[in-house]
C-alpha positions as CSV (number, residue, x, y, z in Angstrom):
1,M,30.1,10.4,-5.6
2,A,28.0,11.1,-8.8
3,M,24.2,11.2,-8.5
4,R,23.9,7.9,-10.6
5,E,26.1,6.0,-8.1
6,I,24.3,7.6,-5.1
7,L,20.8,6.5,-6.4
8,L,22.1,3.1,-7.5
9,D,23.5,2.5,-4.1
10,E,20.2,3.4,-2.5
11,Y,17.8,1.7,-4.9
12,G,19.6,-0.7,-7.1
13,Y,18.4,-1.9,-10.5
14,N,14.7,-2.4,-11.4
15,E,13.5,-0.7,-8.3
16,P,11.0,2.2,-8.7
17,I,12.3,5.6,-7.6
18,V,9.3,7.7,-6.7
19,T,10.3,11.3,-6.3
20,T,7.3,12.2,-4.2
21,N,8.5,9.7,-1.6
22,I,12.0,11.2,-1.4
23,S,12.7,13.5,1.5
24,E,14.7,16.7,0.6
25,R,17.2,15.6,3.2
26,S,17.8,12.2,1.5
27,F,20.5,13.2,-0.9
28,G,21.3,16.8,0.2
29,L,19.4,18.2,-2.8
30,K,16.1,20.0,-3.2
31,L,13.5,17.9,-5.1
32,D,13.6,20.1,-8.2
33,S,17.4,19.7,-8.4
34,L,17.1,15.9,-7.9
35,R,14.5,15.7,-10.7
36,R,16.8,17.7,-13.0
37,N,19.7,15.3,-12.3
38,M,17.4,12.3,-12.9
39,N,16.2,13.8,-16.2
40,R,19.8,14.2,-17.3
41,L,20.3,10.5,-16.6
42,V,17.2,9.7,-18.7
43,E,18.6,11.8,-21.6
44,K,21.9,9.8,-21.4
45,K,19.8,6.6,-21.4
46,E,21.3,5.6,-18.0
47,M,17.9,5.7,-16.3
48,V,14.3,5.1,-17.5
49,R,11.3,7.3,-16.7
50,F,8.4,4.9,-16.1
51,S,5.9,7.7,-15.7
52,E,5.7,11.2,-14.3
53,G,7.8,11.2,-11.1
54,V,8.7,7.5,-11.3
55,Y,12.2,6.4,-12.5
56,Y,14.3,3.3,-12.4
57,F,17.7,1.9,-13.5
58,P,17.1,-0.9,-16.0
59,K,19.1,-4.1,-15.8
60,W,20.5,-5.7,-19.0
61,N,19.1,-9.2,-19.8
62,E,21.8,-11.2,-21.6
63,V,19.3,-13.9,-22.7
64,L,16.8,-11.4,-24.2
65,Q,19.5,-9.0,-25.2
66,Q,17.5,-6.0,-23.9
67,N,16.8,-4.0,-20.8
68,T,14.3,-5.5,-18.3
69,Q,11.2,-3.5,-17.5
70,I,9.4,-3.0,-14.2
71,S,5.7,-3.8,-13.8
72,E,3.0,-1.3,-13.0
73,Q,2.1,-3.5,-9.9
74,V,5.6,-2.8,-8.4
75,V,5.3,0.9,-9.2
76,I,1.8,1.0,-7.5
77,E,3.2,-0.7,-4.4
78,R,6.2,1.6,-4.1
79,K,4.2,4.8,-4.8
80,Y,1.1,4.2,-2.7
81,I,1.7,1.2,-0.3
82,Q,5.2,0.6,1.0
83,D,8.9,0.6,0.3
84,K,11.6,-1.3,2.1
85,R,11.6,1.0,5.1
86,K,8.1,2.3,5.5
87,R,4.4,1.3,5.2
88,Y,2.1,4.1,4.0
89,G,-0.8,2.4,2.4
90,Y,-2.8,-0.8,2.0
91,L,-5.1,-2.6,-0.4
92,A,-8.8,-2.2,0.3
93,G,-12.3,-2.9,-1.0
94,L,-13.1,-5.8,-3.3
95,A,-9.5,-6.5,-4.1
96,L,-8.7,-7.1,-0.4
97,A,-11.9,-9.2,0.0
98,N,-10.9,-11.3,-3.0
99,Q,-7.4,-11.7,-1.6
100,L,-8.9,-12.9,1.7
101,Q,-11.2,-15.3,-0.2
102,L,-14.3,-13.5,1.0
103,T,-15.5,-12.9,-2.6
104,T,-14.8,-14.2,-6.0
105,Q,-15.5,-10.8,-7.5
106,V,-12.5,-9.2,-9.3
107,P,-12.6,-5.4,-9.2
108,M,-12.1,-3.4,-12.4
109,V,-10.6,-0.6,-10.3
110,L,-8.2,-1.2,-7.4
111,E,-8.9,0.6,-4.2
112,I,-6.0,1.7,-2.1
113,V,-6.0,3.6,1.2
114,T,-2.8,5.6,1.4
115,E,-1.1,8.5,3.1
116,N,0.3,9.6,-0.3
117,N,-3.0,11.2,-1.2
118,A,-3.9,14.7,-0.3
119,S,-7.6,14.5,-1.1
120,K,-10.2,12.4,0.6
121,K,-10.8,10.3,-2.5
122,R,-9.5,10.5,-6.1
123,T,-9.0,8.3,-9.2
124,V,-5.6,7.9,-10.9
125,I,-4.3,5.7,-13.7
126,V,-0.9,4.0,-13.5
127,K,-0.2,2.8,-17.0
128,N,-3.1,0.4,-17.6
129,T,-4.4,0.1,-14.0
130,E,-7.1,2.4,-12.6
131,L,-6.9,3.1,-8.9
132,T,-9.2,4.7,-6.4
133,L,-7.1,6.4,-3.7
134,K,-8.6,7.1,-0.3
135,K,-7.1,9.0,2.5
136,S,-6.2,7.1,5.7
137,R,-8.1,7.8,8.9
138,V,-4.9,7.2,11.0
139,P,-1.1,7.0,10.2
140,I,-0.4,3.7,8.6
141,T,2.4,1.4,9.8
142,F,3.6,-2.2,9.3
143,E,2.1,-3.0,12.7
144,N,-1.4,-1.6,12.2
145,Y,-2.3,-1.9,8.5
146,K,-4.1,-5.2,8.8
147,I,-6.4,-3.9,11.5
148,L,-7.2,-0.9,9.3
149,Q,-7.9,-3.2,6.4
150,V,-10.4,-5.2,8.5
151,L,-12.1,-2.2,10.0
152,D,-12.5,-0.7,6.5
153,L,-14.1,-4.0,5.3
154,L,-16.5,-4.0,8.2
155,T,-17.4,-0.3,7.8
156,D,-18.2,-0.8,4.1
157,K,-19.7,-4.3,4.6
158,I,-17.7,-5.4,1.6
159,A,-16.9,-8.7,3.2
160,Y,-20.5,-9.9,3.3
161,N,-20.9,-10.4,-0.4
162,E,-20.6,-14.2,-0.8
163,V,-19.8,-15.7,2.6
164,S,-21.6,-16.0,5.9
165,K,-20.6,-13.9,8.9
166,E,-19.2,-17.0,10.6
167,V,-16.9,-17.8,7.7
168,M,-15.9,-14.2,7.3
169,T,-15.1,-14.0,11.1
170,R,-12.9,-17.1,11.0
171,K,-11.0,-15.8,8.0
172,L,-10.5,-12.3,9.4
173,I,-9.4,-13.6,12.8
174,S,-6.8,-15.8,11.0
175,Y,-5.6,-12.8,9.0
176,L,-5.2,-10.8,12.2
177,G,-3.3,-13.6,13.9
178,D,0.1,-11.9,13.9
179,I,-1.1,-8.5,15.2
180,S,1.1,-7.4,18.1
181,L,-0.6,-4.1,19.1
182,S,-1.8,-3.5,22.7
183,A,-5.5,-3.3,23.6
184,E,-5.0,0.4,24.1
185,Q,-3.6,0.9,20.7
186,V,-6.4,-1.1,19.1
187,I,-9.0,0.9,20.9
188,E,-7.5,4.1,19.8
189,I,-7.7,3.0,16.2
190,I,-11.3,1.8,16.5
191,S,-12.2,5.2,18.0
192,K,-11.4,6.8,14.6
193,Y,-14.2,4.8,12.9
194,P,-17.9,5.3,13.0
195,S,-20.0,3.6,15.7
196,K,-21.4,1.1,13.2
197,T,-17.9,-0.4,12.8
198,S,-17.7,-1.0,16.6
199,K,-21.1,-2.7,16.4
200,E,-19.9,-5.0,13.6
201,L,-16.8,-5.8,15.6
202,I,-18.9,-6.8,18.6
203,E,-21.5,-8.8,16.6
204,T,-18.8,-10.8,14.8
205,G,-16.7,-11.5,17.9
206,L,-13.7,-9.6,16.3
207,Y,-13.7,-7.0,19.0
208,H,-13.0,-9.7,21.7
209,A,-10.4,-11.3,19.5
210,L,-8.6,-7.9,18.9
211,I,-8.8,-6.6,22.5
212,Q,-8.3,-9.8,24.4
213,G,-5.6,-11.0,22.0
214,Q,-7.4,-14.2,21.4
215,R,-6.9,-14.3,17.7
216,D,-6.3,-18.0,17.6
217,I,-10.0,-18.9,18.2
């Protein structure tokens, strides 16, 4: 099967293909060879290069009579947060606080904690969006990322900008309502954070909610 068909079968149309997220075992090719194959497809206009290391197969729009384009938001999610199989990052900082209705502030720079970042902290730009990337304290999964988000908010005290502790606690407990980790797993995660974070958890009542599994209070 040709490389075009192999990639299309795996990703489909209008789905970002991030080369740094591809294992060398994925297609039986070394990454340099895979990139060369993808660049050939770009030269043939069968594939589009969104940015360095990010490609996609465009889908023809009959109404507009042109190929559709993918958004930078989708690229950011696939490159730094998650794909259909794995979670490796999460939204943090003011953007998360805004999403949880803890602040009305809209950040100029998106903060993302991700495993796809070798340094402790760095700034990158994806098209028109500036990102601050931070290294994760623990491996990120679909099961634990919400707890990590909340612990980060408490550590940085970002959530206290515009709402009371009581309102913040209710919103965060509601957000954590579908967490299924055991008490031991939660305690292990908390141990990776500074003592001030544990203090905030206890003072807000979130520690009891997380450990005792009473997130419906």
